[in-house]
N, C-alpha and C positions, 0 to 999 in steps of 0.2 A: 417352224420354233431352230432358233438357235446351236445350230451343230460347228464340234469340236472337232478332231480325228490327232491322236497323242500313235503318234510311230516313232520309227529309227531306225537306219542297221545293223546298228550290233544285234539287234535282236534274229536275223541268219546270221551270228557271228560263233553262237552256242552251239554250240554240235555236241547231237548226240548217238548211237552206233550207224552201221548203218543196219536198214530196218528197222530202224526207234519210231513206231507212231509218229510222236512227236520229233518234230521234224525244219527246215527253216523253209520247208517248199510252203509250208500253211500258210507264213505269214508270204506266200509269192503268189499266191492261190487268193490271198485274200486282195494283194494288191493289183491284180486281176479284171476280181470283181467288179474294183471302185476305179478303172477307165471305163467304164458304161458311163453316159452324157447325164444321168441320173446324177453322178454326182460331182457334179462343175458345180456344183458353190460350198460343199462340203469345203468348211476352212483344213487346210494339212498343218498342221507340227511341229517340232518332231518335240519327245518328251526328253525331257532334263536327267541327268542321275542324281541321283537322289545319293548324302551322303551314308554310311554307316550305320549310326546311330539310329536314321529313320529305320531302321528291322526292331528299333530296341519299342519300338508301338508295340509291339504285335509280340513281341522274342524275345529269350533273356539274354543274357550277352555271352554268354558260355552254346546254343542255340548258335549264333552267330557266325563263333568263334569253330566252331568241330562245323560248318559249312565251307570256312575261309576255308580251313585248314585242307579240305578235297581239289579247291582249285589247284593245278598241277600246273608249274608255271613251260611247257614244254607243247611248243605247238603244236605235236601230231598227238599229244596222247591224254587222253578222255579217260577221267575214273568211275567209278562207279560208287557213290557217297547211298544206297541200296540198294531192293534186289533189278525195278526199272528205274535210279534214279540219277543221270550220270551229270560230268560237271567239265569242262575244257577249259578253255586259257581263259578268254573269253567270257566264262559264264555267268558270273557272279555283279562283272559289268550289264550285261542286260537283265539281271535281276537288279541289281536297282535302278538303272535303268524305265527295268518293268512299275515298281514302285515309281520313280520318283513322276511322269506318267501317271499312278494315279490320283499320288496328292495335287499334280496340276489342274488334274479334272476336277477334284475337288476344291480350291479355288477358283479357279472357273466359275463356278454353278452359283456360288459362295457371292464371288461379287461380280452375279453377270455374265462375268467375260462371254460367257454362253448359256444358253440352259441345264444343255443337257453334254458327254463330250462320249466317245469311243475311243478303251483307249488300247492298241493293236501286235500289245505285248507278248513273249511268248525270254522262256519258262512258263509256264502258270501257274498262281497259289491255293488251288481252296484246297488239294491234300495237305501242305504243311502248317503239324501243329505246333503248337508255341515249343516242344522239345525235339521235332523230329524232320526233315523234310523225309517226303515219300512221292511219292507218283507222280512225275515228273519237277511236283515241288518241293521251293528253296526254304520259299519267302511268304507264308496270305500276304501276299499287294491286297484286297479286301479289307482284310482286319489291320492293314497298316493304315489305308483310306481312308478305312470309318472311328478310326482313330484321332489317324489328321483334322477332321475332320471334326471333332470333338476334342482335342484342345488348340483349336485356334481358328478353330469359328464359334465355337461353345454352342454345334448340334445334341439335342439334349436324348435328338429318338436319330438311330437308325437303323434303317433297315439294308440286310442288304439278300436279295433275292435269288437262290443262284438255280438252273435250267439245266447245269450239267446231264446225261446222262449217270455218270460219280458220282455218288454224296459227295457236299463238301466238310468229313467226317476231320478237317479241318478246320477249322473255320464254329465249326461246333466244336468244340473243344474246346477254341480260344475263349465262346460268347457264351457256353454253358452257364457257370454263374452269373452273368452281368446282364441284366436287366435291363438296361440302358441302348441293347441292343440285339434284333428281332432279323432269328436267323431263321428264313424258309427256304427246303430245298424241295426238287418233285428229280427222282435217279428213279432207276433199277435195281429192283431189287430182288433175286436175291442178286449182287455182283460185287466185284471192287467199292473200296471197301469191309463189304460189312457193317458198315453201319447205320442209318438210319430208319428204325424201326419208327413208326406212328408214335410208339411208350417212354419216346428219347425223348423229353419236351425245357432241361431242364432246371436250372431253380430256377426261376418263377418266367417259365408257362412262353420264355418267347425261344423255343426251336418249334420248330411248325416245319412237319417232315410228313409231305405228303409219297409217301413212292408207290411206282408199277411194275405190274408184274412185267415176266417179259412176254414182246411179240403184240403188243398194245399199241396204239396209233392214240390216232387225232383227238379221236375222242373221251379216249382215260385218260388224258393229256389233261388238254383243258375243264373238263370234271374240276382233277384235284385239284387245279389253279385256280378255278370257280369254289369248290370250293370252300380248301382248304388257305389259300395261300393271299387268296382276295379278301377274303372278308382279316385276316390276323391284323393284312396291311394298314387297313381302314380302319379297326381294332386304333390298332396303333398310333397312328397317325404323323409318318415320324417326318424328320427334319432334313432327313437324302435322302431319296434308295439309292445305293449300288448293284449293279446286278452281274453275279457272275454268271459267265455268261457262254456258259461249255454249248459248240450247237452237235455233238454225237448223239446226242437220243435223234439224229437226223437215222433216216430209213437206212442208205445205204453203208454209213457206219460203223466202219470193223470189226469193232470193241463192245457192242454192248446190240439188244434187243427191243431195240422202240423206234416205232416206224413212225415220225418225224415230217414232215416238208420244213420248204422255206415257209410256206407260207402259217403255221402252225407260232414258227418262230415273233411273227412280221407280228400276230395278233395277240403271245406273249407282253410282246411291248409295247403293244399300245395298250394295253388294260395297265401298264407299270404308270404311262405316261399317264393316264384315265386319275392312276392313284397321285400324283405328282404333282396333278396338275391342280387336284382338291385339298394332298397335305400340305407340301416340301417347296412351295412356291416354282416350278417343274424343271427341280435338281433331282437329274438324270449318273449319276454316272456308270460304265458300263465296262466289264474288262474278262482280257476276253478268255475263258479257262479254256477248254477244249473240242475236238470237231475234229477227226482223225480223214477223214474222208475228204479228198479237194473240194468233190463239186459239191461232194454237200456244206459242206467247207464254204465255200464261198458261195453260193444261193442259201444261209442262209446269215449269213453272216452278213450280206449286202443286204437281204433286207432287212436286217436289221436296221439293218443302221439309218435307211431308208426313208425307215417305221419313226424311224427321233428324227430323222429331217423334215419329217410332214408336221407331226407334234400328235 
């Protein structure tokens, strides 16, 4: 498989308060994992910065303006957007570069420049609702990537698979009444942000939630994936699969109580690649979301990317 990775030094310059779990060391941990010889043939590129207008693919102008108002001008200042979401002087640039990487990844898989692409960006995106920044997220990268695939490449059906341990409430909010986008999520419940019950199906039954109880592990995760996520993907027959790749369901992660290992993310990646081969001409775009234990993140992201490279 032809795999590309987008990265950029700006992702290290989105500064959060001391002790905040969503920190620059997350990117450094992935970079250490990528030093292994297994990744020698991985094509690594610098993510381009998207324009502010790209945000409007999934959010109204008022939301963009609200976030921009919170970006400080002073180098040493950090502003609080809401309970746990913060902005520093370079945060908008980092967020727009994450969007740019996601859009470039979509372009790559539709042009044939790569079969699949991983975007190692922060801040994450899947908690950002249409008009609300929350849960460490400013803008919804996965939603913007899906809209870009539809607008630029004529994708008729886009599927988003979210295995972050926290429910992707933002993605669900954006696509709740949209029959052209399938959103599938495995996540711990109860847990932040409180959404993601099985009964939440969207206007067109294109929302598929597979909540997991605290303290379960591989067996429950894989069963939820096999019984709910994979059949929904097969039925939907997407032209593109976007993964909201959070790795905080790892057993080491401090923010949740699901006990997965790197092998589980390797397995889930393989199953998504099989569906992409069947329906989407191998087109998979994976976007980094959560993962807050550095060792667990490095292990899981490394195995995920390696599986993408192997196919």
